[in-house]
N, CA, C and O of each residue as an XYZ file, in Angstrom:
344
protein
N       2.558     21.720    -57.289
C       2.094     21.590    -56.106
C       3.437     21.147    -55.190
O       4.068     20.110    -55.391
N       3.758     22.154    -54.123
C       4.968     21.615    -53.472
C       4.574     20.433    -52.307
O       3.490     20.313    -51.736
N       5.716     19.654    -52.146
C       5.548     18.434    -51.337
C       5.147     19.053    -49.759
O       5.635     20.063    -49.253
N       4.310     18.315    -49.263
C       3.891     18.673    -47.874
C       4.805     18.153    -46.754
O       5.094     16.959    -46.833
N       5.199     18.701    -45.947
C       6.065     18.446    -44.976
C       5.355     17.608    -43.714
O       4.261     17.925    -43.246
N       6.062     16.626    -43.302
C       5.446     15.842    -42.503
C       4.912     16.566    -41.157
O       5.677     17.314    -40.547
N       3.725     16.360    -40.745
C       2.875     17.124    -39.613
C       3.604     16.571    -38.286
O       3.959     15.421    -38.029
N       3.712     17.709    -37.553
C       4.605     17.509    -36.338
C       3.514     16.629    -35.358
O       2.304     16.673    -35.578
N       3.972     16.005    -34.497
C       3.116     15.319    -33.541
C       1.989     16.137    -32.766
O       2.191     17.344    -32.640
N       1.243     15.789    -32.427
C       0.155     16.805    -31.333
C       1.006     17.084    -30.063
O       1.832     16.353    -29.515
N       0.632     18.193    -29.776
C       1.613     18.576    -28.489
C       0.933     17.731    -27.191
O      -0.269     17.592    -26.963
N       1.996     17.247    -26.466
C       1.464     16.469    -25.272
C       1.073     17.364    -24.043
O       1.798     18.208    -23.516
N      -0.196     17.026    -23.687
C      -0.688     17.923    -22.824
C      -0.172     17.641    -21.186
O       0.073     16.523    -20.733
N      -0.080     18.838    -20.484
C       0.641     18.938    -19.031
C      -0.012     17.890    -18.357
O      -1.219     17.686    -18.487
N       0.781     17.170    -17.593
C      -0.056     16.163    -16.725
C      -1.066     16.701    -15.553
O      -2.138     16.218    -15.192
N      -0.471     17.696    -15.145
C      -1.329     18.315    -14.252
C      -2.788     18.880    -14.671
O      -3.613     19.373    -13.902
N      -2.911     18.696    -16.047
C      -4.087     19.522    -16.655
C      -5.185     18.155    -16.842
O      -6.377     18.385    -17.044
N      -4.771     17.018    -16.773
C      -5.351     15.629    -17.184
C      -6.446     15.431    -16.093
O      -6.298     15.767    -14.918
N      -7.506     14.876    -16.588
C      -8.454     14.264    -15.807
C      -7.890     12.839    -15.265
O      -7.113     12.184    -15.959
N      -8.290     12.427    -14.084
C      -8.016     11.052    -13.753
C      -8.106     10.180    -14.991
O      -7.072      9.701    -15.458
N      -9.311      9.945    -15.559
C      -9.524      9.005    -16.744
C      -8.720      9.163    -17.819
O      -8.468      8.153    -18.476
N      -8.185     10.367    -18.200
C      -7.294     10.619    -19.321
C      -5.837     10.374    -18.894
O      -5.019     10.082    -19.766
N      -5.470     10.472    -17.633
C      -4.280     10.312    -17.089
C      -4.043      8.765    -17.129
O      -2.983      8.332    -17.581
N      -4.830      8.092    -16.752
C      -5.001      6.579    -16.737
C      -4.961      5.981    -18.195
O      -4.095      5.180    -18.545
N      -5.845      6.378    -18.912
C      -5.587      5.839    -20.405
C      -4.482      6.173    -21.072
O      -4.137      5.502    -22.044
N      -3.694      7.363    -20.609
C      -2.516      7.308    -21.403
C      -1.454      6.633    -20.593
O      -0.482      6.212    -21.219
N      -1.490      6.472    -19.344
C      -0.725      5.671    -18.519
C      -0.568      4.069    -19.044
O       0.458      3.391    -19.100
N      -1.888      3.728    -19.390
C      -1.892      2.191    -20.008
C      -1.407      2.167    -21.422
O      -0.787      1.203    -21.870
N      -1.716      3.317    -22.178
C      -0.776      3.175    -23.309
C       0.654      2.939    -23.217
O       1.274      2.114    -23.888
N       1.104      3.671    -22.392
C       2.665      3.810    -22.215
C       3.036      2.274    -21.569
O       4.075      1.656    -21.803
N       2.131      1.907    -20.861
C       2.647      0.662    -20.312
C       2.711     -0.521    -21.479
O       3.600     -1.368    -21.570
N       1.710     -0.396    -22.233
C       1.564     -1.386    -23.325
C       2.711     -1.088    -24.312
O       3.353     -2.060    -24.712
N       3.044      0.137    -24.749
C       4.051      0.270    -25.705
C       5.475     -0.108    -24.894
O       6.340     -0.550    -25.651
N       5.838     -0.014    -23.567
C       6.898     -0.387    -22.850
C       7.010     -1.920    -23.063
O       8.010     -2.514    -23.468
N       5.641     -2.534    -22.673
C       5.750     -4.068    -22.575
C       6.088     -4.712    -23.972
O       6.581     -5.833    -24.089
N       5.757     -3.853    -25.049
C       6.025     -4.300    -26.476
C       7.435     -4.536    -26.826
O       7.809     -5.383    -27.637
N       8.332     -3.590    -26.044
C       9.720     -3.450    -26.550
C      10.269     -3.232    -27.728
O      11.370     -3.692    -28.031
N       9.498     -2.456    -28.559
C       9.627     -2.100    -29.760
C      10.213     -0.546    -29.714
O      10.684     -0.187    -30.793
N      10.252      0.228    -28.871
C      10.821      1.550    -28.573
C      12.158      1.717    -28.574
O      12.817      0.864    -27.979
N      12.737      2.642    -29.117
C      14.115      3.190    -29.231
C      14.497      3.332    -27.552
O      13.531      3.371    -26.790
N      15.447      3.386    -27.144
C      16.053      3.569    -25.883
C      15.560      4.825    -25.123
O      15.082      4.961    -23.996
N      15.815      5.626    -26.039
C      15.581      7.275    -25.513
C      14.060      7.297    -25.488
O      13.512      7.601    -24.428
N      13.462      7.057    -26.362
C      11.825      7.017    -26.295
C      11.389      6.180    -25.259
O      10.433      6.700    -24.684
N      11.734      4.994    -24.745
C      11.520      4.268    -23.694
C      11.689      4.749    -22.614
O      10.755      4.604    -21.827
N      12.742      5.396    -22.200
C      13.061      6.297    -20.983
C      12.301      7.487    -20.913
O      11.991      7.780    -19.758
N      11.913      8.245    -21.769
C      10.896      9.418    -21.852
C       9.580      8.728    -21.741
O       8.712      9.462    -21.269
N       9.209      7.591    -22.024
C       7.875      7.266    -21.892
C       7.736      6.924    -20.348
O       6.803      7.377    -19.685
N       8.690      6.121    -19.826
C       8.839      5.775    -18.441
C       8.792      6.776    -17.449
O       8.171      6.614    -16.398
N       9.518      7.971    -17.772
C       9.402      9.105    -17.200
C       7.869      9.838    -17.093
O       7.240     10.279    -16.131
N       7.612      9.764    -18.366
C       6.046     10.312    -18.544
C       5.159      9.475    -17.606
O       4.415     10.017    -16.788
N       5.241      8.323    -17.725
C       4.372      7.189    -17.072
C       4.520      7.422    -15.435
O       3.500      7.514    -14.752
N       5.718      7.504    -14.896
C       5.840      8.004    -13.729
C       5.041      9.202    -13.106
O       4.512      9.032    -12.008
N       4.919     10.499    -13.805
C       4.252     11.531    -13.468
C       2.867     11.360    -13.724
O       2.088     11.981    -13.000
N       2.313     10.461    -14.831
C       1.226      9.925    -14.699
C       0.791      9.378    -13.486
O      -0.167      9.786    -12.829
N       1.679      8.246    -13.154
C       1.159      7.287    -11.858
C       1.099      8.404    -10.645
O       0.287      8.322     -9.723
N       1.933      9.307    -10.756
C       1.689     10.108     -9.359
C       0.485     11.076     -9.411
O      -0.212     11.320     -8.426
N       0.283     11.644    -10.724
C      -0.704     12.362    -10.727
C      -2.128     11.433    -10.552
O      -2.996     12.001     -9.889
N      -2.431     10.240    -11.004
C      -3.597      9.493    -10.648
C      -3.647      8.992     -9.167
O      -4.713      8.792     -8.585
N      -2.521      8.820     -8.649
C      -2.492      8.709     -7.143
C      -3.108      9.878     -6.293
O      -3.906      9.719     -5.369
N      -2.559     11.216     -6.799
C      -3.096     12.285     -6.109
C      -4.701     12.497     -6.213
O      -5.481     12.797     -5.309
N      -4.940     12.269     -7.479
C      -6.507     12.254     -7.987
C      -7.130     11.241     -7.018
O      -8.157     11.606     -6.447
N      -6.743     10.261     -6.809
C      -7.444      9.082     -6.122
C      -7.514      9.481     -4.725
O      -8.569      9.241     -4.138
N      -6.393     10.156     -3.977
C      -6.396     10.562     -2.846
C      -7.351     11.717     -2.644
O      -7.999     11.758     -1.599
N      -7.486     12.634     -3.538
C      -8.487     13.618     -3.216
C      -9.875     13.147     -3.525
O     -10.763     13.767     -2.939
N     -10.192     12.318     -4.209
C     -11.414     11.646     -4.191
C     -11.774     11.012     -3.254
O     -12.960     11.111     -2.941
N     -10.803     10.051     -2.394
C     -11.088      9.386     -1.141
C     -11.319     10.286      0.028
O     -11.981      9.910      0.996
N     -10.689     11.670     -0.066
C     -10.732     12.557      1.013
C     -12.254     12.873      0.962
O     -13.010     12.680      1.914
N     -12.666     13.431     -0.367
C     -14.171     13.981     -0.473
C     -15.093     12.892     -0.159
O     -16.180     13.137      0.364
N     -14.671     11.530     -0.488
C     -15.729     10.646     -0.164
C     -15.898     10.528      1.445
O     -17.012     10.618      1.961
N     -14.836     10.341      2.128
C     -14.538     10.304      3.559
C     -15.308     11.204      4.256
O     -15.841     10.934      5.332
N     -15.407     12.456      3.588
C     -15.996     13.813      4.345
C     -17.592     13.336      4.135
O     -18.325     13.669      5.066
N     -18.095     12.756      3.267
C     -19.407     12.469      3.340
C     -19.912     11.388      4.582
O     -19.461     10.254      4.744
N     -20.763     11.924      5.249
C     -21.318     10.971      6.109
C     -22.802     10.949      6.124
O     -23.361     11.789      5.420
N     -23.509     10.149      6.790
C     -25.182     10.099      6.762
C     -25.352     11.222      7.715
O     -24.635     11.503      8.675
N     -26.496     11.856      7.258
C     -27.095     12.907      8.429
C     -27.918     12.137      9.308
O     -27.965     10.908      9.251
N     -28.615     12.880     10.178
C     -29.472     12.331     11.029
C     -30.957     11.735     10.562
O     -31.612     10.906     11.193
N     -31.315     12.345      9.332
C     -32.175     11.793      8.676
C     -31.725     10.843      7.654
O     -32.606     10.576      6.837
N     -30.635     10.277      7.478
C     -30.132      9.386      6.592
C     -29.830      9.901      5.182
O     -29.759      9.098      4.251
N     -29.658     11.158      5.000
C     -29.344     11.775      3.627
C     -27.962     11.958      3.858
O     -27.488     11.936      4.994
N     -27.241     12.150      2.758
C     -25.705     12.295      2.821
C     -25.445     13.726      3.250
O     -26.078     14.655      2.750
N     -24.668     13.874      4.022
C     -24.182     15.244      4.463
C     -22.628     15.444      4.678
O     -22.037     14.473      5.150
N     -21.994     16.416      4.434
C     -20.544     16.621      4.610
C     -20.298     16.739      6.072
O     -21.015     17.420      6.805
N     -19.367     16.126      6.437
C     -18.691     15.927      7.913
C     -18.311     17.436      8.137
O     -17.981     18.276      7.299
N     -18.473     17.568      9.736
C     -18.004     18.855     10.256
C     -16.598     18.850     10.571
O     -16.194     18.033     11.398
N     -15.862     19.592     10.065
C     -14.293     19.803     10.410
C     -14.082     19.871     11.929
O     -14.753     20.614     12.646
N     -13.174     19.106     12.354
C     -12.975     19.301     13.815
C     -12.225     20.298     14.353
O     -12.108     20.392     15.575
């Protein structure tokens, strides 16, 4: 029986394809890893760079959500309605 080669790590998804929740969870994992201080310097730098991209992605998703929420106003009958663009 041939020796099995070590499996490659799963591919890292593109940040722009992640949901807010998935990006935030990954960012939290990165922060815990960096706080642990057990990574090689090159790995820590790469994790920091990815974390920065994830933070920006999360901020953009939150801004989009905030804009959508602000666009909702109560209609004359009290039901939510989209505000009219000026």
